[in-house]
Structures are given as C-alpha cells and as structure tokens.
C-alpha positions as a Markdown table, in Angstrom:
| # | Residue | x | y | z |
|---|---|---|---|---|
| 1 | Met | -110.7 | 18.1 | -124.9 |
| 2 | Pro | -110.8 | 16.4 | -121.6 |
| 3 | Asp | -107.5 | 14.9 | -120.3 |
| 4 | Thr | -107.5 | 11.2 | -121.2 |
| 5 | Lys | -104.3 | 10.0 | -119.6 |
| 6 | Thr | -104.1 | 6.3 | -119.0 |
| 7 | Pro | -103.4 | 4.9 | -115.5 |
| 8 | Thr | -99.8 | 4.0 | -116.6 |
| 9 | Glu | -99.1 | 7.6 | -117.6 |
| 10 | Leu | -100.5 | 8.9 | -114.3 |
| 11 | Thr | -98.4 | 6.4 | -112.4 |
| 12 | Ser | -95.2 | 7.4 | -114.2 |
| 13 | Gln | -96.0 | 11.1 | -113.6 |
| 14 | Tyr | -96.5 | 10.5 | -109.8 |
| 15 | Thr | -93.4 | 8.4 | -109.6 |
| 16 | Ala | -91.3 | 11.1 | -111.2 |
| 17 | Gln | -92.8 | 13.7 | -108.8 |
| 18 | Val | -92.0 | 11.5 | -105.8 |
| 19 | Val | -88.4 | 10.9 | -107.0 |
| 20 | Ala | -87.9 | 14.6 | -107.4 |
| 21 | Asp | -89.3 | 15.3 | -104.0 |
| 22 | Leu | -87.0 | 12.7 | -102.4 |
| 23 | Glu | -83.9 | 14.2 | -104.1 |
| 24 | Arg | -84.9 | 17.7 | -102.8 |
| 25 | Asn | -85.4 | 16.3 | -99.3 |
| 26 | Ala | -82.0 | 14.5 | -99.3 |
| 27 | Lys | -80.2 | 17.6 | -100.5 |
| 28 | Glu | -82.0 | 19.8 | -97.8 |
| 29 | Gln | -81.0 | 17.3 | -95.1 |
| 30 | Glu | -77.4 | 17.3 | -96.3 |
| 31 | Arg | -77.3 | 21.1 | -96.3 |
| 32 | Ile | -78.8 | 21.4 | -92.8 |
| 33 | Ser | -76.4 | 18.7 | -91.4 |
| 34 | Gly | -73.4 | 20.7 | -92.8 |
| 35 | Glu | -74.6 | 23.9 | -91.2 |
| 36 | Met | -75.2 | 22.1 | -87.9 |
| 37 | Glu | -71.6 | 20.7 | -87.8 |
| 38 | Ala | -70.1 | 24.1 | -88.6 |
| 39 | Leu | -72.2 | 25.8 | -85.9 |
| 40 | Gln | -71.3 | 23.2 | -83.4 |
| 41 | Glu | -67.6 | 23.6 | -84.1 |
| 42 | Gln | -67.9 | 27.4 | -83.7 |
| 43 | Leu | -69.8 | 27.0 | -80.5 |
| 44 | Asp | -67.2 | 24.6 | -79.0 |
| 45 | Ala | -64.4 | 27.0 | -80.0 |
| 46 | Leu | -66.2 | 29.9 | -78.4 |
| 47 | Arg | -66.8 | 28.0 | -75.2 |
| 48 | His | -63.2 | 26.8 | -75.1 |
| 49 | Asp | -61.9 | 30.4 | -75.7 |
| 50 | His | -64.2 | 31.7 | -72.9 |
| 51 | Thr | -62.8 | 29.1 | -70.5 |
| 52 | Val | -59.2 | 29.9 | -71.4 |
| 53 | Leu | -59.7 | 33.6 | -71.1 |
| 54 | Thr | -61.5 | 33.2 | -67.8 |
| 55 | Asn | -58.6 | 31.1 | -66.4 |
| 56 | Leu | -56.0 | 33.5 | -67.7 |
| 57 | Arg | -57.8 | 36.5 | -66.0 |
| 58 | Gln | -58.0 | 34.6 | -62.7 |
| 59 | Ala | -54.3 | 33.7 | -63.0 |
| 60 | Leu | -53.4 | 37.3 | -63.5 |
| 61 | Gly | -55.2 | 38.2 | -60.4 |
| 62 | Asp | -58.0 | 40.3 | -62.0 |
| 63 | Ala | -61.2 | 40.3 | -60.0 |
| 64 | Ala | -64.1 | 38.6 | -61.8 |
| 65 | Ala | -66.2 | 41.3 | -63.4 |
| 66 | Pro | -69.9 | 40.8 | -63.9 |
| 67 | Val | -70.9 | 39.9 | -67.4 |
| 68 | Glu | -73.0 | 42.6 | -69.0 |
| 69 | Thr | -76.2 | 41.4 | -70.6 |
| 70 | Gly | -78.5 | 43.3 | -72.9 |
| 71 | Pro | -81.8 | 44.6 | -71.7 |
| 72 | Glu | -84.6 | 42.2 | -71.5 |
| 73 | Pro | -87.1 | 42.5 | -74.4 |
| 74 | Ala | -90.2 | 44.3 | -73.3 |
| 75 | Ala | -93.3 | 42.2 | -73.2 |
| 76 | Ala | -95.5 | 42.8 | -76.2 |
| 77 | Thr | -98.8 | 44.4 | -75.5 |
| 78 | Ser | -101.5 | 41.9 | -76.3 |
| 79 | Val | -104.2 | 43.3 | -78.5 |
| 80 | Pro | -107.3 | 41.2 | -79.1 |
| 81 | Arg | -107.9 | 40.4 | -82.7 |
| 82 | Gln | -111.1 | 39.7 | -84.3 |
| 83 | Lys | -111.4 | 36.6 | -86.4 |
| 84 | Ser | -111.9 | 37.3 | -90.1 |
| 85 | Pro | -113.6 | 34.7 | -92.3 |
| 86 | Gly | -111.2 | 35.4 | -95.1 |
| 87 | Lys | -108.2 | 34.5 | -92.9 |
| 88 | Ser | -109.2 | 31.0 | -92.0 |
| 89 | Ala | -107.1 | 29.5 | -94.7 |
| 90 | Glu | -104.1 | 31.5 | -93.7 |
| 91 | Gly | -104.5 | 30.3 | -90.1 |
| 92 | Lys | -104.6 | 26.7 | -91.2 |
| 93 | Arg | -101.4 | 27.2 | -93.3 |
| 94 | Ala | -99.7 | 28.8 | -90.3 |
| 95 | Arg | -100.6 | 25.9 | -88.1 |
| 96 | Thr | -99.3 | 23.5 | -90.6 |
| 97 | Lys | -96.0 | 25.5 | -90.9 |
| 98 | Lys | -95.7 | 25.5 | -87.2 |
| 99 | Ala | -96.1 | 21.7 | -87.0 |
| 100 | Asp | -93.5 | 21.2 | -89.7 |
| 101 | Ser | -91.1 | 23.5 | -87.8 |
| 102 | Ala | -91.5 | 21.5 | -84.7 |
| 103 | Lys | -90.7 | 18.3 | -86.5 |
| 104 | Ala | -87.6 | 19.9 | -88.1 |
| 105 | Thr | -86.5 | 21.0 | -84.6 |
| 106 | Ala | -86.9 | 17.5 | -83.3 |
| 107 | Arg | -84.8 | 16.1 | -86.1 |
| 108 | Thr | -82.2 | 18.7 | -85.6 |
| 109 | Ser | -81.9 | 17.8 | -81.9 |
| 110 | Ala | -81.5 | 14.1 | -82.7 |
| 111 | Ala | -78.8 | 14.9 | -85.3 |
| 112 | Lys | -76.9 | 17.0 | -82.8 |
| 113 | Lys | -76.3 | 14.2 | -80.4 |
| 114 | Pro | -73.7 | 12.2 | -82.5 |
| 115 | Val | -71.9 | 15.5 | -83.3 |
| 116 | Ala | -71.7 | 16.5 | -79.6 |
| 117 | Glu | -70.5 | 13.0 | -78.6 |
| 118 | Ala | -67.8 | 13.0 | -81.3 |
| 119 | Val | -66.6 | 16.4 | -80.1 |
| 120 | Ser | -66.5 | 15.4 | -76.4 |
| 121 | Thr | -64.1 | 12.5 | -77.2 |
| 122 | Gln | -61.5 | 14.8 | -78.8 |
| 123 | Pro | -58.5 | 16.1 | -76.7 |
| 124 | Thr | -58.7 | 19.7 | -75.6 |
| 125 | Leu | -56.4 | 22.4 | -77.1 |
| 126 | Ile | -54.5 | 22.6 | -73.9 |
| 127 | Glu | -53.7 | 18.9 | -74.0 |
| 128 | Leu | -52.6 | 19.2 | -77.6 |
| 129 | Ile | -50.3 | 22.1 | -76.9 |
| 130 | Arg | -48.7 | 20.5 | -73.8 |
| 131 | Arg | -48.2 | 17.2 | -75.7 |
| 132 | Tyr | -46.6 | 19.1 | -78.6 |
| 133 | Leu | -44.2 | 21.1 | -76.4 |
| 134 | Thr | -43.2 | 18.0 | -74.4 |
| 135 | Glu | -42.1 | 16.3 | -77.7 |
| 136 | Gln | -40.0 | 19.3 | -78.8 |
| 137 | Arg | -36.3 | 19.8 | -77.9 |
| 138 | Glu | -36.2 | 23.4 | -78.8 |
| 139 | Pro | -38.4 | 26.4 | -77.8 |
| 140 | Arg | -41.3 | 27.1 | -80.1 |
| 141 | Ser | -43.2 | 30.3 | -80.8 |
| 142 | Ala | -47.0 | 30.5 | -80.7 |
| 143 | Ala | -47.1 | 30.7 | -84.5 |
| 144 | Glu | -45.0 | 27.6 | -84.8 |
| 145 | Val | -47.1 | 25.7 | -82.4 |
| 146 | Ser | -50.3 | 26.7 | -84.2 |
| 147 | Thr | -48.9 | 25.8 | -87.6 |
| 148 | Ala | -47.8 | 22.4 | -86.4 |
| 149 | Leu | -51.1 | 21.6 | -84.7 |
| 150 | Val | -53.1 | 22.6 | -87.8 |
| 151 | Gln | -50.9 | 20.2 | -89.9 |
| 152 | Ile | -51.4 | 17.4 | -87.3 |
| 153 | His | -55.1 | 18.1 | -86.8 |
| 154 | Pro | -56.5 | 19.6 | -90.0 |
| 155 | Glu | -60.1 | 18.8 | -88.9 |
| 156 | Arg | -59.9 | 21.3 | -86.0 |
| 157 | Arg | -60.2 | 25.1 | -86.2 |
| 158 | Ile | -57.0 | 26.1 | -84.5 |
| 159 | Gln | -56.3 | 29.8 | -84.4 |
| 160 | Thr | -52.9 | 31.4 | -83.6 |
| 161 | Asn | -54.3 | 34.0 | -81.1 |
| 162 | Val | -56.1 | 31.2 | -79.2 |
| 163 | Val | -52.9 | 29.2 | -79.1 |
| 164 | Arg | -51.0 | 32.2 | -77.8 |
| 165 | Thr | -53.6 | 32.8 | -75.1 |
| 166 | Thr | -53.5 | 29.1 | -74.0 |
| 167 | Leu | -49.6 | 29.2 | -73.9 |
| 168 | Glu | -49.7 | 32.3 | -71.6 |
| 169 | Asn | -52.2 | 30.5 | -69.4 |
| 170 | Leu | -49.9 | 27.5 | -69.2 |
| 171 | Val | -47.0 | 29.8 | -68.2 |
| 172 | Ala | -49.2 | 31.5 | -65.5 |
| 173 | Lys | -49.9 | 28.0 | -64.1 |
| 174 | Ser | -46.2 | 27.0 | -64.2 |
| 175 | His | -46.9 | 24.4 | -66.8 |
| 176 | Ala | -44.6 | 26.0 | -69.4 |
| 177 | His | -41.6 | 28.3 | -69.6 |
| 178 | Arg | -41.6 | 31.6 | -71.5 |
| 179 | Ala | -38.5 | 33.2 | -73.0 |
| 180 | Lys | -38.2 | 36.3 | -75.1 |
| 181 | Gln | -35.5 | 36.7 | -77.8 |
| 182 | Gly | -35.6 | 40.1 | -79.3 |
| 183 | Thr | -39.2 | 40.8 | -80.3 |
| 184 | Ser | -40.1 | 37.1 | -80.4 |
| 185 | Val | -41.5 | 35.0 | -77.6 |
| 186 | Phe | -40.8 | 31.2 | -77.3 |
| 187 | Tyr | -42.3 | 28.6 | -75.1 |
| 188 | Thr | -41.0 | 25.3 | -73.7 |
| 189 | Ala | -42.6 | 22.5 | -71.7 |
| 190 | Val | -41.9 | 22.1 | -68.0 |
| 191 | Asp | -40.0 | 18.9 | -67.2 |
| 192 | Ala | -42.1 | 17.2 | -64.5 |
| 193 | Glu | -39.1 | 15.1 | -63.4 |
| 194 | Glu | -36.7 | 18.1 | -63.0 |
| 195 | Pro | -36.0 | 18.5 | -59.2 |
| 196 | Ser | -36.8 | 21.9 | -57.7 |
| 197 | Pro | -34.1 | 24.0 | -56.0 |
| 198 | Ala | -35.9 | 23.5 | -52.6 |
| 199 | Ala | -35.5 | 19.7 | -53.1 |
| 200 | Glu | -31.8 | 20.0 | -54.1 |
| 201 | Gln | -30.7 | 21.9 | -51.0 |
| 202 | Pro | -31.2 | 19.1 | -48.4 |
| 203 | Val | -29.3 | 16.7 | -50.7 |
| 204 | Lys | -26.4 | 19.1 | -51.1 |
| 205 | Ala | -26.3 | 19.7 | -47.3 |
| 206 | Glu | -26.3 | 16.0 | -46.5 |
| 207 | Ala | -23.5 | 15.4 | -49.0 |
| 208 | Lys | -21.5 | 18.2 | -47.4 |
| 209 | Val | -21.9 | 16.8 | -43.9 |
| 210 | Lys | -20.8 | 13.4 | -45.1 |
| 211 | Ala | -17.7 | 14.9 | -46.8 |
| 212 | Glu | -16.7 | 16.8 | -43.6 |
| 213 | Ala | -17.2 | 13.7 | -41.4 |
| 214 | Lys | -15.0 | 11.6 | -43.7 |
| 215 | Lys | -12.3 | 14.3 | -43.6 |
| 216 | Asp | -12.3 | 14.4 | -39.8 |
| 217 | Ser | -12.1 | 10.6 | -39.6 |
| 218 | Asp | -9.0 | 10.7 | -41.9 |
C-alpha cells in the first residue's frame, strides 16, 4: 500500500529529525572545544619548557646546538589519472567533504582566539615560583613548591620536573639561593633589598675613618 502519511505526521517526523541533528551537532562542538583546550594547554606547556630549558643551557655556558629536524618528505610523483564515469559520484562526495573540512577549520581557528587570549593573561610559571618563594620564610624543595602551586592554581598543569628546572634557572640568574641538606635541595628567594658586600665595604671604611678622627680629636 502507498504511504499515506498526513502533512502533520511528516512535519513531526522532520521536526524530530532536526532536533536529533541539533543535539548531535552541539555534542560534537562540545567535544572538539574540549580537545582544543587540552591541546592548547599542552602546547603552551611545551613552549614554556622549551624556553626554560634554552635559558638554562645558555646560563650553564653550553653553546647553542642546532636543532635536528627530520628529513623533508619526498615529493610524490604525479601520475596522470584517467577519469572514470563510475567515479563521478565519489569525486562529488570528496569535494563536499573537503568543503566541510574547510568550514570546520575556520570554526576551529575562531574558537582558538578566546583560549589563546585567556592563556596570555595568566602569569608565567617563573612569576608564580618567585612570588611563592618571596612569601616563604623557610627554604622550600622543588616538590614542596610544585605541590603548593598545584593547590593554589589547580587549573594549571604544573609538573615537579618543570618546577625544578625553573628553580635551577633562577639560581643560575642569581634570582634564588640553592642549599643542599643531605640528599635534599632547598631554594629560597633573593632579598632584593639586601645590600651586597661590595656596597657594605665603603660604609664600613667611612665609619672607621670617622671613629679614628674622633679618637684623635679627644
């Protein structure tokens, strides 16, 4: 028997299909956004680690070594293809898929901008470590600094090995002190207001001259 659905039934069927498609679309957008945020965080962490390690190597006096790159992919040999009448439909689907991929790429680029702007406003790991050490009255190990920063900033991916490397970089730049107690290493912040020995010597010499002059006058 021929399908005798009424216009109301057809409308309900199309409406249900559209609602289902919208739900799938929203879930797919949410999944892709989550993956983008995770990848952006990993990329920022890798870039920061690269900067810290580069600065540490320069501070230790190691000559910059060229970065090895993999071989360039060989150019594929172009082979002329003959068009087949049976593949016209496949070509059309391929073009449609390529257009959809271009649209998805454009949406991804637009979604990356707010994420990148949010990340750029956050303080760097070096700033967080220096701020934390300045607030402490006792030396702290790299593990203690890492644990404290994770508790203060749970939204950031802070790793102990990265914190230790950053602390050593601060020590190399005279921005932190390093002390070893047994097998453990502890770090303290450098007091910016503490006078250096070179600055203290003229003061002591001047005081000594004044004392001798007063003694002679007596």
